[in-house]
C-alpha positions in Angstrom: 0.0 0.0 0.0 1.4 3.4 -1.0 1.6 6.0 1.7 -0.7 8.3 -0.3 -3.4 5.7 0.0 -2.8 5.0 3.7 -2.7 8.7 4.9 -6.0 10.3 4.0 -6.4 14.1 4.0 -8.4 13.8 7.2 -5.2 12.7 9.0 -3.8 16.2 8.8 -6.9 17.7 10.5 -6.1 15.9 13.8 -4.8 18.4 16.4 -1.0 18.3 16.4 -0.9 17.4 20.1 -2.8 14.2 19.4 -0.7 12.9 16.5 1.9 10.2 16.9 5.5 11.3 17.5 8.9 9.9 16.4 11.9 9.2 18.6 14.8 9.9 16.2 18.1 8.4 17.1 21.3 10.1 15.9 24.3 7.8 16.7 27.5 9.9 17.2 25.4 13.0 16.3 26.6 12.6 12.7 24.1 15.0 11.2 24.0 18.8 10.5 21.2 21.2 11.2 20.0 21.4 7.6 19.7 17.6 7.4 17.7 17.5 10.6 15.4 20.4 9.5 14.7 18.5 6.3 13.9 15.3 8.1 11.5 17.1 10.5 9.8 18.9 7.6 9.2 15.6 5.9 7.7 14.1 9.1 5.5 17.1 9.6 4.2 16.9 6.0 3.3 13.3 6.6 1.1 14.1 9.6 3.4 13.4 12.6 3.0 15.5 15.6 6.5 15.9 16.9 10.1 14.6 17.0 12.3 13.7 19.9 15.9 14.0 18.8 18.2 11.6 20.8 21.9 12.4 20.2 24.2 9.5 21.2 27.7 10.8 21.7 30.4 8.2 22.1 33.4 10.3 22.9 33.7 12.9 25.7 36.3 14.7 23.6 33.4 15.9 21.4 32.4 18.4 24.0 34.1 21.7 24.4 32.5 22.6 27.7 33.7 20.9 30.8 30.1 20.7 31.9 29.0 19.0 28.7 27.2 15.6 28.6 29.7 12.8 28.9 32.6 15.0 30.3 34.5 14.5 33.5 32.5 17.1 35.4 29.2 15.5 34.3 30.3 12.0 35.4 31.3 13.4 38.8 28.1 15.3 39.5 25.4 13.1 38.1 24.4 10.4 40.5 22.2 7.5 39.6 20.6 5.0 42.1 22.0 1.7 40.9 22.7 -1.5 42.8 24.9 0.1 45.3 25.9 3.5 46.6 28.2 4.5 49.5 25.2 5.5 51.6 23.2 2.3 51.0 24.2 0.5 54.2 23.1 3.4 56.2 19.8 3.7 54.2 19.2 0.0 54.6 19.6 -0.1 58.3 17.5 3.0 58.8 14.6 1.6 56.8 14.9 -2.1 57.6 16.1 -2.0 61.2 19.2 -4.2 60.7 22.6 -4.1 59.0 22.9 -5.5 55.5 26.7 -5.9 55.7 26.8 -9.4 57.3 24.4 -10.6 54.5 26.3 -9.3 51.4 27.5 -12.8 50.3 23.8 -13.8 50.0 22.5 -10.9 48.0 21.3 -12.1 44.6 21.4 -15.8 45.5 19.3 -18.2 43.3 18.6 -15.6 40.7 16.7 -13.2 42.9 18.3 -10.2 41.3 19.1 -9.4 37.7 22.8 -9.7 37.9 25.1 -12.0 36.0 26.8 -14.7 38.1 30.3 -13.1 38.0 28.8 -10.0 39.7 27.6 -11.7 42.9 29.0 -14.2 45.3 25.7 -16.2 45.1 25.9 -18.0 48.4 22.8 -19.4 50.0 21.9 -19.3 53.7 21.0 -22.6 55.4 17.7 -21.0 56.4 16.1 -20.0 53.0 13.5 -17.9 54.8 16.2 -15.5 56.0 17.7 -15.5 52.6 14.4 -14.6 51.0 13.9 -11.8 53.6 17.3 -10.2 53.1 16.9 -10.2 49.3 13.4 -8.8 49.5 14.5 -6.1 51.9 17.4 -5.2 49.7 15.1 -4.8 46.6 12.6 -2.9 48.7 15.3 -0.5 49.9 16.6 0.0 46.3 13.0 0.7 45.1 12.4 3.3 47.8 15.7 5.1 47.2 15.2 5.0 43.5 11.8 6.5 43.8 12.5 9.1 46.5 16.0 10.3 45.5 16.2 9.7 41.8 12.7 10.0 40.4 11.6 12.3 43.1 14.6 14.6 42.5 14.0 14.7 38.7 10.3 15.4 39.2 11.1 18.3 41.6 13.6 19.7 39.1 11.2 19.5 36.2 8.4 21.1 38.1 10.7 23.9 39.2 11.2 24.8 35.5 7.7 24.2 34.4 8.4 21.0 32.6 6.8 17.5 32.6 8.8 14.3 33.2 8.4 11.3 31.0 10.5 8.3 31.9 10.9 4.6 31.3 11.3 3.8 34.9 13.2 0.9 36.5 14.6 -0.1 33.1 15.8 -3.7 33.3 15.9 -3.4 37.1 14.0 -5.7 39.6 12.2 -2.8 41.2 8.5 -2.4 41.9 7.7 -0.7 38.6 4.1 0.2 39.6 5.3 2.3 42.5 8.0 3.9 40.4 5.5 5.1 37.8 3.7 7.2 40.5 6.7 9.5 40.9 6.5 11.2 37.5 4.1 13.0 35.2 4.0 10.6 32.3 5.1 6.9 32.8 6.5 5.4 29.6 6.8 1.8 28.5 8.7 0.4 25.5 8.1 -2.2 22.8 11.6 -3.5 22.5 11.5 -7.2 23.7 8.1 -6.6 25.4 5.3 -7.7 23.0 3.1 -9.4 25.7 0.2 -7.6 27.3 1.6 -8.2 30.7 4.7 -6.1 29.9 2.6 -3.4 28.3 0.2 -3.2 31.3 3.0 -3.0 34.0 2.5 0.7 34.7 -1.2 1.0 33.8 -2.0 0.8 37.6 0.3 3.8 38.2 -1.5 5.8 35.6 -4.9 5.2 37.0 -4.1 5.4 40.7 -2.0 8.6 40.1 -4.7 10.1 37.9 -2.1 10.6 35.1 -3.4 11.9 31.8 -0.9 10.0 29.7 0.6 6.5 29.6 3.3 6.9 27.0 4.8 4.1 24.7 8.0 3.9 22.7 6.2 2.1 20.0 7.3 -0.5 17.3 10.8 -1.0 18.6 12.1 -4.4 17.3 15.5 -6.0 17.3 17.0 -6.4 13.8 14.0 -5.0 11.9 15.3 -1.6 10.9 13.7 -0.4 7.7 11.7 -3.6 7.6 8.4 -2.5 9.1 5.4 -1.5 7.1 2.2 0.2 8.2 0.6 -3.0 9.2 3.5 -3.7 11.6 3.1 -0.3 13.2 -0.6 -0.7 13.5 -0.1 -4.1 15.2 1.9 -2.4 17.9 -0.4 0.6 18.2 -3.6 -1.5 18.6 -1.8 -3.8 21.1 -0.7 -0.8 23.2 -4.2 0.7 23.2 -5.7 -2.6 24.5 -3.2 -2.4 27.3 -4.3 1.1 28.4 -1.6 3.1 26.7 -2.8 6.4 25.1 0.3 8.2 23.9 2.4 6.8 21.1 6.0 7.7 20.3 7.2 5.7 17.3 10.7 4.3 17.7 12.5 6.0 14.8 15.2 4.5 12.7 18.8 5.2 13.4 20.4 7.8 11.2 24.1 8.4 10.8 24.2 11.6 8.7 24.6 12.4 5.1 25.4 9.6 2.6 28.3 10.1 0.2 28.6 6.6 -1.2 27.8 5.3 -4.7 25.1 7.2 -6.7 24.9 9.9 -4.0 24.5 13.6 -4.9 25.5 16.2 -2.3 25.1 13.8 0.6 21.8 12.2 -0.4 20.2 9.8 -2.9 18.2 11.6 -5.6 14.5 10.8 -5.5 14.7 8.9 -2.2 12.7 10.4 0.7 11.9 9.0 4.1 10.0 6.9 4.8 10.0 5.6 1.2 7.3 3.7 -0.7 
């Protein structure tokens, strides 16, 4: 089906705030402003409502400012709640009422935590009940700290500047994702590796309990399928997400590495070839 047949004129009458958006990945930021403006113009003409530009810089040397993303100053000042921080033993004892230090060899035993075997001792206590308790308390403490310090801090910062916070919370972490989703304006889920309804509905409870207006979705992300999706593939993901309670679609855009100067190219592009193609 040609895009002219698929996109009727009525599509362009939908308010721009309600149209699907594109998340546009730019590895190594290999694109100039004119290229980006042209891509955005083409997306607008085809009825999309917005573009998120995600610049992936690989080398800190690309930044002239010492405060730039990826630089030494950035790495020293930005703190992320991960599996361990210097203050975690103190936080754990304050919240759980006992010290975690004697139990460190048993954290992550029997696959309780998403860590690879070389990263944990993996010992098991003779009393499995105590082992279960310690691992549960560890994850509960991490969830609390992640919500209060990381998500709570970002939410406070965004509100201070009149912005909304949209976030794919607890990404690949064994936290309580429903609770995490309550700490931001717009929870967001992702399609990549998550086609089942159970994955798509993980934060639906947060949206309803928190009276959030949007449940966002990074839609149609698939491994090894770049430039291989047609409109039916996109609609499959969109309809599936709507059934899971998601009401805000952000299409996972294709990677783009800048102008092309290879065979048959003219001034950095291919004559007669426009995104998204026929």
